[in-house]
Structures are given as structure tokens and as C-alpha cells.
Backbone as CSV, one residue per row, in Angstrom:
resi,resn,N_x,N_y,N_z,CA_x,CA_y,CA_z,C_x,C_y,C_z
1,MET,27.914,142.418,-21.015,29.262,141.891,-21.130,29.845,142.323,-22.465
2,GLU,31.035,142.837,-22.432,31.687,143.321,-23.647,32.133,142.146,-24.501
3,GLU,31.781,142.177,-25.788,32.166,141.099,-26.691,33.537,141.413,-27.272
4,ILE,34.422,140.435,-27.169,35.778,140.619,-27.686,35.792,140.148,-29.125
5,PRO,36.311,140.958,-30.036,36.390,140.508,-31.441,37.178,139.214,-31.537
6,LEU,36.765,138.371,-32.466,37.372,137.054,-32.613,38.882,137.130,-32.772
7,GLU,39.349,137.978,-33.671,40.787,138.049,-33.943,41.554,138.417,-32.675
8,ARG,41.048,139.420,-31.956,41.736,139.860,-30.757,41.654,138.805,-29.655
9,GLY,40.483,138.133,-29.527,40.313,137.138,-28.473,41.132,135.885,-28.714
10,LEU,41.235,135.478,-29.979,41.954,134.251,-30.275,43.458,134.420,-30.117
11,ARG,43.973,135.559,-30.394,45.418,135.786,-30.304,45.748,136.741,-29.163
12,GLN,44.799,136.919,-28.255,44.963,137.873,-27.166,46.226,137.563,-26.377
13,ASP,46.961,138.574,-26.051,48.186,138.478,-25.271,49.274,137.691,-26.003
14,ASN,49.083,137.449,-27.289,50.096,136.785,-28.121,50.574,135.446,-27.561
15,PHE,49.662,134.600,-27.174,50.023,133.251,-26.738,50.347,132.414,-27.973
16,SER,51.334,131.565,-27.871,51.736,130.742,-29.019,50.707,129.641,-29.274
17,ASP,50.710,129.161,-30.510,49.826,128.044,-30.858,50.167,126.808,-30.032
18,ASP,51.449,126.610,-29.748,51.861,125.462,-28.929,51.266,125.560,-27.526
19,TYR,51.252,126.763,-26.967,50.692,126.949,-25.629,49.179,126.706,-25.646
20,ILE,48.513,127.208,-26.672,47.059,127.001,-26.786,46.762,125.502,-26.917
21,GLU,47.582,124.797,-27.680,47.411,123.341,-27.822,47.654,122.645,-26.481
22,THR,48.643,123.104,-25.737,48.905,122.534,-24.406,47.689,122.710,-23.508
23,LEU,47.078,123.889,-23.556,45.886,124.125,-22.740,44.719,123.244,-23.200
24,PHE,44.607,123.033,-24.505,43.563,122.129,-24.992,43.775,120.734,-24.394
25,GLN,45.009,120.257,-24.422,45.313,118.929,-23.890,45.009,118.856,-22.383
26,VAL,45.377,119.902,-21.653,45.085,119.951,-20.214,43.574,119.914,-20.003
27,TRP,42.861,120.708,-20.766,41.394,120.780,-20.675,40.765,119.419,-20.991
28,TYR,41.221,118.780,-22.056,40.656,117.492,-22.470,40.934,116.416,-21.421
29,ARG,42.162,116.342,-20.950,42.530,115.320,-19.957,41.825,115.538,-18.620
30,ALA,41.469,116.773,-18.328,40.770,117.083,-17.073,39.272,116.825,-17.183
31,GLY,38.812,116.361,-18.331,37.391,116.053,-18.491,36.562,117.221,-18.974
32,ARG,37.180,118.152,-19.701,36.487,119.286,-20.300,35.860,120.224,-19.255
33,PRO,36.616,120.691,-18.308,36.022,121.583,-17.303,35.636,122.933,-17.909
34,VAL,34.822,123.687,-17.195,34.474,125.040,-17.645,35.742,125.892,-17.574
35,ALA,35.730,126.992,-18.286,36.919,127.845,-18.407,37.464,128.277,-17.044
36,ARG,36.579,128.617,-16.124,37.020,129.085,-14.808,37.858,128.018,-14.092
37,LYS,37.415,126.756,-14.157,38.175,125.669,-13.517,39.472,125.403,-14.273
38,LEU,39.427,125.507,-15.587,40.644,125.313,-16.378,41.682,126.365,-16.017
39,LEU,41.241,127.582,-15.834,42.161,128.671,-15.498,42.940,128.350,-14.219
40,ASP,42.269,127.723,-13.248,42.939,127.368,-11.994,44.055,126.349,-12.206
41,SER,43.837,125.399,-13.136,44.825,124.333,-13.332,45.735,124.575,-14.537
42,ALA,45.510,125.670,-15.245,46.306,125.940,-16.449,47.751,126.250,-16.085
43,PRO,48.683,125.599,-16.776,50.082,125.940,-16.539,50.396,127.285,-17.212
44,PRO,51.375,128.001,-16.720,51.749,129.250,-17.394,52.523,128.944,-18.680
45,ASP,52.574,129.918,-19.574,53.366,129.729,-20.785,54.848,129.923,-20.450
46,LEU,55.705,129.910,-21.458,57.158,130.019,-21.224,57.563,131.338,-20.583
47,GLU,56.705,132.332,-20.730,57.000,133.637,-20.131,56.326,133.798,-18.763
48,GLY,55.710,132.715,-18.265,55.073,132.750,-16.954,53.678,133.348,-16.949
49,ARG,53.059,133.524,-18.122,51.740,134.145,-18.210,50.643,133.093,-18.328
50,LYS,49.447,133.461,-17.889,48.241,132.663,-18.087,47.229,133.533,-18.817
51,PRO,46.391,132.928,-19.643,45.372,133.728,-20.340,44.284,134.183,-19.372
52,ARG,43.576,135.231,-19.784,42.431,135.688,-18.994,41.262,134.732,-19.209
53,LEU,40.304,134.788,-18.318,39.133,133.922,-18.393,38.392,134.103,-19.722
54,ALA,38.218,135.338,-20.153,37.518,135.607,-21.413,38.259,134.974,-22.585
55,THR,39.582,135.003,-22.539,40.386,134.408,-23.613,40.182,132.892,-23.645
56,LEU,40.202,132.261,-22.479,39.974,130.811,-22.419,38.603,130.445,-22.971
57,LYS,37.592,131.214,-22.589,36.238,130.944,-23.085,36.189,131.035,-24.606
58,LEU,36.864,132.040,-25.157,36.894,132.180,-26.607,37.614,131.008,-27.268
59,TRP,38.724,130.596,-26.700,39.459,129.468,-27.283,38.600,128.200,-27.264
60,ILE,37.948,127.944,-26.136,37.109,126.741,-26.028,36.000,126.780,-27.071
61,ASP,35.387,127.936,-27.254,34.262,128.068,-28.181,34.710,128.204,-29.633
62,LYS,35.562,129.156,-29.912,35.897,129.497,-31.301,36.926,128.564,-31.923
63,LYS,37.691,127.878,-31.131,38.659,126.925,-31.672,38.095,125.494,-31.672
64,ASP,36.784,125.388,-31.445,36.075,124.103,-31.549,36.677,123.002,-30.681
65,TRP,37.014,123.350,-29.448,37.590,122.356,-28.560,36.625,121.198,-28.295
66,ASP,35.340,121.491,-28.174,34.372,120.413,-27.921,34.297,119.439,-29.093
67,ILE,34.339,119.967,-30.297,34.294,119.099,-31.487,35.535,118.219,-31.536
68,ARG,36.697,118.824,-31.296,37.938,118.040,-31.271,37.897,116.976,-30.183
69,ALA,37.372,117.341,-29.022,37.290,116.382,-27.911,36.338,115.232,-28.260
70,ASP,35.225,115.544,-28.935,34.298,114.490,-29.365,34.994,113.527,-30.325
71,GLU,35.789,114.071,-31.235,36.529,113.230,-32.189,37.532,112.336,-31.450
72,LEU,38.212,112.898,-30.466,39.157,112.100,-29.675,38.425,111.018,-28.891
73,ASP,37.281,111.362,-28.323,36.490,110.371,-27.582,36.073,109.216,-28.499
74,ALA,35.695,109.558,-29.730,35.296,108.520,-30.685,36.481,107.604,-31.006
75,GLU,37.664,108.181,-31.162,38.863,107.368,-31.405,39.147,106.458,-30.220
76,VAL,39.000,106.994,-29.021,39.229,106.198,-27.817,38.251,105.018,-27.788
77,MET,36.978,105.281,-28.047,35.977,104.213,-28.025,36.268,103.165,-29.097
78,ASP,36.722,103.612,-30.259,37.075,102.682,-31.328,38.199,101.753,-30.868
79,LYS,39.218,102.331,-30.239,40.337,101.519,-29.754,39.893,100.588,-28.630
80,VAL,39.045,101.073,-27.740,38.531,100.230,-26.654,37.751,99.055,-27.238
81,ASN,36.902,99.325,-28.240,36.114,98.261,-28.859,37.011,97.244,-29.554
82,LYS,38.025,97.730,-30.271,38.943,96.817,-30.955,39.697,95.957,-29.945
83,ASN,40.119,96.554,-28.835,40.816,95.783,-27.803,39.883,94.751,-27.177
84,ALA,38.624,95.116,-26.979,37.652,94.171,-26.412,37.456,92.985,-27.351
85,ILE,37.415,93.256,-28.643,37.267,92.176,-29.627,38.494,91.273,-29.590
86,LYS,39.689,91.871,-29.540,40.915,91.067,-29.470,40.925,90.211,-28.211
87,ASP,40.515,90.790,-27.083,40.461,90.030,-25.831,39.491,88.860,-25.941
88,LYS,38.339,89.100,-26.547,37.334,88.044,-26.711,37.879,86.940,-27.614
89,ILE,38.581,87.322,-28.669,39.172,86.333,-29.574,40.178,85.475,-28.818
90,ARG,41.058,86.117,-28.028,42.042,85.360,-27.244,41.355,84.412,-26.260
91,MET,40.294,84.900,-25.619,39.571,84.063,-24.665,38.978,82.839,-25.361
92,LEU,38.345,83.054,-26.517,37.717,81.939,-27.229,38.764,80.945,-27.736
93,GLU,39.909,81.464,-28.179,40.981,80.569,-28.609,41.464,79.726,-27.436
94,ASN,41.582,80.337,-26.258,41.983,79.580,-25.061,40.931,78.538,-24.699
95,HIS,39.655,78.894,-24.821,38.592,77.932,-24.542,38.693,76.735,-25.479
96,ALA,38.969,77.007,-26.742,39.100,75.912,-27.717,40.258,74.996,-27.330
97,LYS,41.373,75.568,-26.879,42.520,74.754,-26.456,42.173,73.916,-25.233
98,VAL,41.486,74.541,-24.260,41.079,73.813,-23.056,40.141,72.672,-23.435
99,GLY,39.208,72.959,-24.334,38.280,71.918,-24.783,39.017,70.766,-25.436
100,ALA,40.002,71.063,-26.275,40.784,70.013,-26.934,41.552,69.188,-25.901
101,ARG,42.071,69.856,-24.867,42.804,69.125,-23.816,41.862,68.215,-23.032
102,LEU,40.651,68.699,-22.752,39.681,67.855,-22.043,39.332,66.617,-22.869
103,VAL,39.141,66.814,-24.154,38.856,65.677,-25.027,40.026,64.704,-24.988
104,ALA,41.235,65.230,-25.089,42.431,64.376,-25.066,42.523,63.597,-23.755
105,LYS,42.260,64.269,-22.618,42.297,63.594,-21.317,41.265,62.466,-21.263
106,GLY,40.069,62.760,-21.723,39.026,61.725,-21.729,39.413,60.557,-22.609
107,MET,39.989,60.848,-23.760,40.417,59.787,-24.674,41.563,58.986,-24.060
108,GLU,42.463,59.667,-23.355,43.563,58.968,-22.689,43.018,57.961,-21.692
109,PHE,41.988,58.356,-20.973,41.412,57.437,-19.989,40.880,56.186,-20.674
110,LEU,40.208,56.408,-21.771,39.649,55.247,-22.464,40.761,54.305,-22.914
111,ASP,41.933,54.869,-23.216,43.070,54.043,-23.621,43.840,53.515,-22.414
112,ASP,43.969,54.343,-21.365,44.777,53.975,-20.200,44.322,54.833,-19.023
113,SER,43.853,54.239,-17.947,43.252,54.998,-16.854,44.245,55.570,-15.861
114,GLU,45.487,55.812,-16.224,46.476,56.358,-15.292,46.818,57.816,-15.576
115,HIS,45.948,58.567,-16.177,46.271,59.950,-16.580,45.426,61.001,-15.896
116,GLY,45.049,60.805,-14.679,44.350,61.848,-13.937,42.858,61.661,-13.830
117,ILE,42.248,60.960,-14.732,40.812,60.684,-14.651,40.678,59.235,-14.218
118,THR,39.922,59.007,-13.146,39.882,57.661,-12.567,38.568,56.920,-12.808
119,LYS,37.546,57.619,-13.293,36.245,56.974,-13.521,35.844,57.137,-14.976
120,ALA,35.218,56.113,-15.504,34.769,56.160,-16.890,33.763,57.298,-17.095
121,ALA,32.899,57.505,-16.119,31.898,58.581,-16.236,32.586,59.938,-16.337
122,ASP,33.660,60.136,-15.559,34.409,61.396,-15.635,35.071,61.564,-17.002
123,ALA,35.570,60.446,-17.555,36.214,60.498,-18.871,35.201,60.890,-19.940
124,ILE,34.036,60.265,-19.876,32.996,60.571,-20.864,32.534,62.014,-20.721
125,ARG,32.347,62.450,-19.470,31.950,63.830,-19.219,33.015,64.803,-19.760
126,ALA,34.304,64.492,-19.534,35.389,65.348,-20.024,35.382,65.417,-21.545
127,ILE,35.143,64.296,-22.192,35.105,64.276,-23.661,33.955,65.137,-24.163
128,ILE,32.774,64.948,-23.584,31.600,65.699,-24.029,31.764,67.191,-23.769
129,GLN,32.178,67.549,-22.543,32.346,68.970,-22.220,33.466,69.590,-23.039
130,GLY,34.548,68.851,-23.202,35.666,69.372,-23.990,35.290,69.576,-25.436
131,ALA,34.583,68.590,-26.010,34.160,68.712,-27.404,33.201,69.885,-27.581
132,GLU,32.281,70.049,-26.630,31.325,71.158,-26.705,32.032,72.503,-26.595
133,LEU,32.965,72.602,-25.651,33.715,73.846,-25.478,34.547,74.153,-26.717
134,GLU,35.194,73.143,-27.256,36.003,73.357,-28.447,35.123,73.747,-29.629
135,ARG,33.992,73.033,-29.805,33.091,73.329,-30.918,32.556,74.747,-30.843
136,SER,32.156,75.155,-29.639,31.559,76.486,-29.500,32.599,77.598,-29.632
137,SER,33.870,77.265,-29.442,34.908,78.291,-29.487,35.624,78.349,-30.824
138,ARG,35.637,77.278,-31.564,36.336,77.261,-32.853,35.578,78.097,-33.872
139,GLY,36.297,78.816,-34.669,35.690,79.607,-35.736,35.190,80.956,-35.283
140,LEU,34.694,81.062,-34.066,34.174,82.334,-33.586,35.252,83.410,-33.508
141,PRO,36.465,83.095,-33.022,37.499,84.141,-33.003,37.807,84.679,-34.399
142,ILE,37.833,83.782,-35.375,38.116,84.213,-36.753,36.975,85.103,-37.248
143,ALA,35.729,84.672,-37.001,34.573,85.456,-37.444,34.564,86.827,-36.777
144,LEU,34.831,86.874,-35.463,34.860,88.166,-34.767,35.945,89.068,-35.343
145,GLY,37.103,88.495,-35.616,38.196,89.277,-36.194,37.820,89.839,-37.548
146,GLU,37.196,89.013,-38.380,36.799,89.469,-39.706,35.712,90.543,-39.623
147,ILE,34.744,90.344,-38.759,33.664,91.324,-38.614,34.201,92.649,-38.094
148,SER,35.180,92.590,-37.193,35.711,93.833,-36.621,36.435,94.682,-37.650
149,ARG,36.852,94.072,-38.750,37.567,94.829,-39.783,36.637,95.384,-40.871
150,LEU,35.343,95.075,-40.794,34.399,95.560,-41.800,34.055,97.026,-41.560
151,SER,33.832,97.735,-42.654,33.376,99.126,-42.547,31.889,99.124,-42.204
152,ASP,31.364,100.304,-41.854,29.934,100.410,-41.541,29.086,99.970,-42.732
153,GLU,29.509,100.366,-43.934,28.742,100.004,-45.133,28.754,98.490,-45.330
154,GLN,29.911,97.849,-45.115,30.001,96.408,-45.272,29.157,95.695,-44.222
155,LEU,29.149,96.218,-42.999,28.327,95.626,-41.951,26.841,95.727,-42.294
156,MET,26.424,96.889,-42.808,25.020,97.066,-43.176,24.632,96.095,-44.298
157,LYS,25.525,95.883,-45.277,25.252,94.938,-46.361,25.156,93.518,-45.810
158,LEU,26.050,93.169,-44.883,26.020,91.840,-44.270,24.700,91.610,-43.547
159,VAL,24.252,92.590,-42.780,22.982,92.475,-42.060,21.824,92.355,-43.050
160,SER,21.878,93.160,-44.109,20.825,93.117,-45.120,20.778,91.741,-45.794
161,ASP,21.946,91.199,-46.153,22.001,89.880,-46.786,21.473,88.792,-45.846
162,MET,21.824,88.892,-44.567,21.344,87.911,-43.598,19.830,87.993,-43.454
163,GLN,19.300,89.226,-43.458,17.849,89.402,-43.358,17.155,88.781,-44.571
164,LYS,17.746,88.978,-45.750,17.160,88.386,-46.969,17.163,86.861,-46.884
165,GLN,18.263,86.291,-46.366,18.329,84.837,-46.221,17.274,84.338,-45.241
166,MET,17.101,85.069,-44.141,16.099,84.669,-43.155,14.700,84.762,-43.756
167,ASP,14.443,85.849,-44.502,13.134,86.013,-45.135,12.903,84.907,-46.155
168,SER,13.940,84.583,-46.917,13.840,83.533,-47.919,13.573,82.185,-47.255
169,ALA,14.291,81.888,-46.182,14.090,80.631,-45.456,12.682,80.571,-44.879
170,ARG,12.205,81.709,-44.378,10.855,81.761,-43.824,9.831,81.480,-44.931
171,GLY,10.067,82.014,-46.130,9.170,81.772,-47.260,9.166,80.315,-47.660
172,VAL,10.347,79.666,-47.701,10.440,78.244,-48.025,9.724,77.428,-46.969
173,SER,9.897,77.818,-45.709,9.237,77.109,-44.613,7.722,77.199,-44.762
174,GLU,7.222,78.392,-45.090,5.774,78.567,-45.269,5.287,77.752,-46.470
175,LEU,6.111,77.716,-47.552,5.765,76.944,-48.731,5.710,75.460,-48.376
176,ASN,6.703,74.988,-47.616,6.725,73.589,-47.203,5.507,73.260,-46.344
177,THR,5.116,74.162,-45.485,3.940,73.955,-44.644,2.698,73.832,-45.515
178,ASP,2.589,74.674,-46.539,1.446,74.606,-47.454,1.427,73.268,-48.192
179,VAL,2.590,72.790,-48.620,2.668,71.505,-49.328,2.231,70.375,-48.403
180,VAL,2.740,70.389,-47.177,2.362,69.347,-46.214,0.861,69.397,-45.948
181,ASP,0.307,70.593,-45.769,-1.122,70.722,-45.530,-1.916,70.156,-46.708
182,ALA,-1.468,70.443,-47.934,-2.166,69.940,-49.120,-2.093,68.422,-49.185
183,GLU,-0.920,67.856,-48.845,-0.778,66.403,-48.870,-1.658,65.751,-47.812
184,VAL,-1.736,66.341,-46.642,-2.608,65.808,-45.590,-4.060,65.849,-46.059
185,GLN,-4.454,66.937,-46.690,-5.829,67.057,-47.196,-6.106,65.976,-48.231
186,GLU,-5.141,65.741,-49.151,-5.331,64.691,-50.164,-5.484,63.320,-49.510
187,LEU,-4.662,63.043,-48.485,-4.764,61.759,-47.790,-6.140,61.596,-47.134
188,ARG,-6.622,62.669,-46.540,-7.941,62.594,-45.901,-9.031,62.316,-46.938
189,GLU,-8.894,62.979,-48.085,-9.883,62.763,-49.139,-9.828,61.328,-49.643
190,LEU,-8.602,60.804,-49.813,-8.464,59.397,-50.263,-9.055,58.445,-49.249
191,GLU,-8.755,58.703,-47.949,-9.299,57.848,-46.900,-10.821,57.906,-46.894
192,GLY,-11.363,59.060,-47.138,-12.827,59.225,-47.184,-13.421,58.429,-48.323
193,ARG,-12.744,58.399,-49.480,-13.238,57.643,-50.613,-13.191,56.144,-50.337
194,GLU,-12.086,55.704,-49.697,-11.951,54.282,-49.415,-13.037,53.838,-48.442
195,ASP,-13.357,54.694,-47.436,-14.415,54.340,-46.479,-15.768,54.242,-47.201
196,ALA,-15.981,55.098,-48.169,-17.253,55.103,-48.889,-17.367,53.887,-49.789
197,ASP,-16.227,53.419,-50.344,-16.255,52.247,-51.217,-16.571,50.956,-50.450
198,GLU,-16.257,50.940,-49.169,-16.457,49.718,-48.395,-17.876,49.597,-48.020
């Protein structure tokens, strides 16, 4: 196969940069097809021309279309993740509101049983479930929002700090266990002495 020099292949047939960019967009939106498939769906330029297959292959390879597409995919995933976080925050905020309303309904019953709940057990259940739902939902949306704005370096530091706290707590727990074991041993020794004195 004859190798086309880069300069000639990249500007072959004098296609404009705008047209080459249009073909990149068509290629990317079509899911990065091979050059042969792209050629079939490629629109003509303003003069009604289409590039040759060899030219398309060179553009895909030498103009780093795959690298650009990877960068675009990463941006898309970033936006999808941010939207998912926003959706989760909205959901948790709604859960907190529902929980507060359940608590209010249960409390209304305790004050006056004409507000939709007719049994004391239902009122108590509504208060407990509402309080639990509100408790589990409050604060989490704020935390998720704050975490989503952290850089990778900040996230790594946060994880590292949390690990240190867990390790420290584990060390205190082990120390407390040793103290308790020592106190139990002392009590046994004292009890042994008292039995011997009798």
C-alpha cells in the first residue's frame, strides 16, 4: 500500500478545516465508525466533494480524532455524574420534606384525630417513619453537593484523613480493651486474695 505523505494526506484535495471538523463531528456522533463506514455517511463539502478513503483514514489517525473523542467522552461522563448527583440531592431533599410532613400528620393526630389518620398506632408509625426518613435525608444532599465539587486531590486527602481517623479510633478501641482486660485481671487477683484470707 502506498504511503501518502502527511502534508499531502492531511490537506489532500484542499478540504477546509471547517469541513474536516464537520466530518469529525459526524464521525464522533456516529460512534466512531471505521473510515469506510464514515465515507458512506459523510456529507459533501460546499463544492459537492467527499474525501477519498485514504484521506479519511489519515485524518482519523493523524489529527488524533480518537484522543479528541476520548476527551469528549470524559466530559460527557463528568456531566452525567454531576447530573446524577444533583438528581440524588433533589430526591433526598424531597424525602426530607415527606418525612417532615409525616411527622406533622402524626403530631396532628395526637392533637386532633380529624386530619386523615384515624388510629393512634398509625399516628405513632407515621411519626417514627417520618422522623427516620427526615433524619436519614437531612444533611446528605449538602454533603453530596460539597463532595461533588472537590477536586481529585481534595478527595484523596479526605479519604486519607478518614482512614487516619478510623485507624486512630481502632487504636483507642484496642487500648480500651487492654485497660478493661487489665482491670478484670486485677479484680480476679483481688478476689483470689479475699478467698485466701477467709
